[in-house]
C-alpha positions in Angstrom: -99.1 58.7 -36.7 -100.1 61.3 -34.3 -96.8 62.3 -32.4 -96.8 63.1 -28.3 -95.8 66.7 -29.0 -95.6 67.6 -25.3 -93.2 64.9 -25.1 -90.9 65.6 -27.6 -90.9 69.6 -26.0 -90.2 68.4 -23.0 -86.9 66.4 -24.3 -86.1 69.4 -26.5 -86.3 71.9 -23.3 -85.0 69.8 -20.3 -81.7 68.5 -22.4 -79.0 70.3 -20.5 -75.1 70.6 -20.4 -74.9 67.4 -17.4 -71.6 67.3 -15.2 -72.1 67.5 -11.7 -75.3 65.2 -11.9 -73.6 62.1 -14.2 -74.2 59.2 -11.6 -69.8 57.8 -11.8 -70.8 54.5 -10.3 -73.5 53.4 -12.0 -72.6 51.2 -15.4 -74.0 52.6 -18.4 -74.8 49.4 -20.9 -73.3 49.1 -24.4 -76.6 48.5 -26.1 -77.8 51.6 -25.1 -75.3 53.6 -26.3 -75.6 51.7 -29.2 -79.3 52.8 -29.8 -78.5 56.1 -29.4 -75.8 56.6 -31.9 -77.6 54.7 -34.1 -80.4 57.4 -33.6 -78.0 60.1 -34.1 -77.3 58.4 -37.9 -80.3 59.5 -38.7 -79.3 63.0 -38.7 -79.2 65.4 -41.9 -75.7 65.7 -43.3 -73.9 67.6 -45.6 -74.4 66.2 -49.0 -75.9 63.2 -47.1 -72.4 62.1 -46.8 -72.4 60.8 -43.4 -69.3 61.6 -42.5 -69.6 61.4 -38.9 -67.2 58.5 -37.1 -67.7 57.5 -33.4 -65.1 56.4 -30.9 -66.7 55.1 -28.0 -64.1 54.6 -25.3 -65.1 52.6 -22.2 -61.5 51.3 -21.6 -60.6 52.3 -17.8 -56.8 52.8 -18.8 -57.8 54.9 -22.0 -60.1 57.1 -20.3 -57.5 57.9 -17.6 -55.2 58.9 -20.5 -57.4 61.4 -21.9 -58.8 62.3 -18.8 -55.6 63.4 -17.8 -55.0 65.7 -21.2 -58.7 66.8 -20.6 -57.8 67.7 -17.1 -54.4 69.2 -17.5 -55.8 71.9 -20.5 -59.0 72.1 -17.7 -57.1 73.3 -15.3 -55.3 75.9 -16.8 -58.5 77.1 -18.6 -60.4 77.6 -15.3 -57.3 79.8 -13.6 -57.6 82.1 -17.1 -61.5 82.2 -16.6 -61.0 83.2 -13.0 -58.2 85.8 -14.0 -60.4 87.2 -16.4 -63.4 87.5 -14.5 -62.1 89.0 -11.5 -64.6 89.5 -8.6 -67.6 88.7 -11.1 -66.7 85.2 -10.5 -68.6 85.4 -7.5 -71.6 86.4 -9.0 -74.2 83.3 -8.3 -75.0 82.2 -12.1 -71.3 82.5 -12.7 -69.9 80.8 -9.8 -72.1 78.1 -10.4 -71.1 77.8 -14.1 -67.6 77.8 -13.3 -67.9 75.1 -10.4 -69.8 72.9 -12.7 -66.7 72.9 -14.7 -64.3 72.3 -12.2 -66.4 69.4 -11.0 -66.2 67.9 -14.4 -62.7 68.2 -14.5 -62.2 66.9 -11.4 -64.1 63.4 -12.0 -63.4 63.2 -15.8 -61.6 60.1 -15.5 -64.3 58.4 -13.5 -67.0 58.6 -16.1 -68.0 55.4 -17.6 -68.3 56.3 -20.9 -66.4 58.9 -23.5 -67.9 59.0 -26.5 -65.7 60.8 -29.0 -67.4 62.5 -32.1 -65.3 62.5 -35.5 -65.5 63.8 -38.9 -63.8 62.1 -41.4 -62.4 64.1 -44.6 -59.6 66.2 -45.0 -59.6 69.2 -42.6 -60.6 71.9 -44.9 -58.9 75.6 -45.1 -61.7 78.1 -46.0 -64.6 79.4 -43.6 -67.4 78.0 -45.7 -65.8 75.0 -46.3 -65.1 74.7 -42.4 -68.9 75.6 -41.8 -70.2 72.6 -43.7 -67.4 70.5 -42.5 -68.1 70.9 -38.7 -71.3 72.1 -38.5 -72.4 68.5 -40.8 -71.6 66.8 -37.2 -73.8 68.9 -34.8 -77.3 67.8 -35.9 -76.0 64.6 -35.1 -74.3 65.2 -31.6 -77.8 66.8 -30.5 -79.6 63.6 -32.0 -77.4 61.9 -29.1 -77.5 63.8 -26.7 -81.6 63.9 -26.9 -81.9 60.2 -27.3 -79.5 59.9 -23.9 -82.0 62.3 -22.4 -84.8 60.5 -23.2 -83.4 56.9 -21.8 -81.7 58.9 -18.4 -78.7 59.4 -19.3 -76.9 63.0 -19.7 -73.7 64.4 -21.3 -72.1 67.6 -22.2 -70.2 68.6 -25.4 -66.8 69.6 -24.5 -63.8 70.2 -26.5 -61.0 71.0 -23.7 -59.0 67.9 -24.6 -58.8 69.4 -28.3 -55.7 71.2 -27.2 -54.2 68.3 -27.1 -55.7 66.5 -30.1 -52.5 65.1 -31.5 -51.9 63.4 -28.0 -55.7 61.9 -28.2 -55.3 60.7 -31.4 -52.8 58.7 -30.4 -54.4 56.9 -27.7 -57.4 56.5 -29.7 -55.4 55.1 -32.5 -57.3 57.7 -35.0 -56.3 57.4 -38.9 -54.5 60.7 -40.0 -57.8 61.5 -42.3 -60.2 61.5 -39.2 -60.9 65.0 -37.0 -61.9 65.0 -33.5 -65.0 67.5 -33.0 -65.1 66.9 -28.8 -65.3 64.8 -26.0 -69.1 63.4 -24.5 -68.9 62.1 -21.1 -71.7 59.9 -20.8 -73.7 58.5 -17.4 -76.5 58.1 -16.3 -78.0 61.0 -14.2 -78.3 61.2 -10.5 -82.2 62.8 -10.8 -84.8 63.3 -14.2 -86.1 65.8 -13.2 -84.6 68.9 -15.1 -85.9 72.0 -15.8 -85.9 74.0 -18.8 -82.6 77.0 -18.2 -83.1 80.5 -18.5 -83.2 81.9 -21.8 -83.5 85.2 -23.7 -87.2 86.0 -24.7 -87.9 85.3 -28.2 -88.6 88.3 -29.3 -84.6 89.7 -27.9 -83.5 86.5 -30.6 -85.8 86.2 -33.6 -86.7 88.7 -36.2 -89.3 89.3 -39.0 -87.8 89.9 -42.2 -85.2 92.4 -41.2 -82.7 92.5 -38.3 -84.0 94.0 -35.4 -87.8 94.0 -37.0 -90.1 92.4 -34.2 -91.5 88.7 -34.4 -94.8 89.0 -33.5 
């Protein structure tokens, strides 16, 4: 089968962290989220154990309760960011980022669907074990985000509510051996015309054989 690499490359390069351009009023069909999650389960996992678990939150009451945790932590977080940055917060690129996060904090409970990625199993203590435990779910999360993007939806992987993890677990009725790794607010986007973000040139981040040796 011939793969349309141009379309694949377009989705890979334009799947952005979407906060301000989420359509808060358009419903998200259950089957769309289901399809994207099903595609995510084809991602590789450590030892092929497939320990990712997903909680899809549609209930307005639970979204409101989770949103309040998110908002309380987020406000404190941004206050600290603004204090640390000082005058630098007024730089255009920094201000856009801070304003984007602030917007999501302000509207989080209006996002039609939350998806909570989780890992089932005991929380590891060692760094190597932790790398496998947490790192094992991120390919699936990214696959989910790509699948959403290709269908006109957007999201961003957030972790703010994890500072209130126990309270969130109670809201979600999670078993004690399930660990949350984030919260994905899911909605259709108000535009589909996303462009690739600015990134460092490849020669600054990729090396050949030894650190610092130019790749090309």
